[in-house]
C-alpha angles and dihedrals in degrees: 000000000000107000094193093071115066124194093185107139093004116145116229109237096178144358115205128186117195103194099189093044091045091226139126126201128195116194113200142174134208122211101182131234093301089062089220121177093250120074114222098191134038123194129186119200113202123192116195130190091028116188100174143338138198116198123166138168101040107171094184086245099069116170111194125225097186148318113224138171112242130189111268092234090056093049091047091052092048094049100029094126092053092047090051093045093053101035096096090051095063097259131168087014122253123079108249141164111208130019090252089053090054092049090051092050090049093049091047087057093047091246116160131193119238117191120208116209125184141190087218130357131011123040130170142082144279125214108210143139094244148356127212127191121205118186130187129181114232100184133352114266115252 
């Protein structure tokens, strides 16, 4: 995870899932402390090699707190009930017996867990092989 690009306090403009490409893109803007009407930074967050995701609570005005990589065992423990509930419906993908077997299968496919935290709005995670952040300034902050 690139530490030089922060998405703290970025507003989510769009959330796009490309099923055949197995990718997810979040487009965000940062308005700065002044909360001016002009964004001075835009950041796209692109997840590639997506296996599955779970996002809930989108208010259509999501403000991100952070996106961090977490260890797969930690994510499984946090969402164990969800994994067990969806297991017989083919989610998150591979056929597995135990939680540890799922973790081992994900690790063998270079799948990582990315946790989405927000100040308000969407929360959840994305299981993907990689994440890339691209940032561009739109105007200088005042």
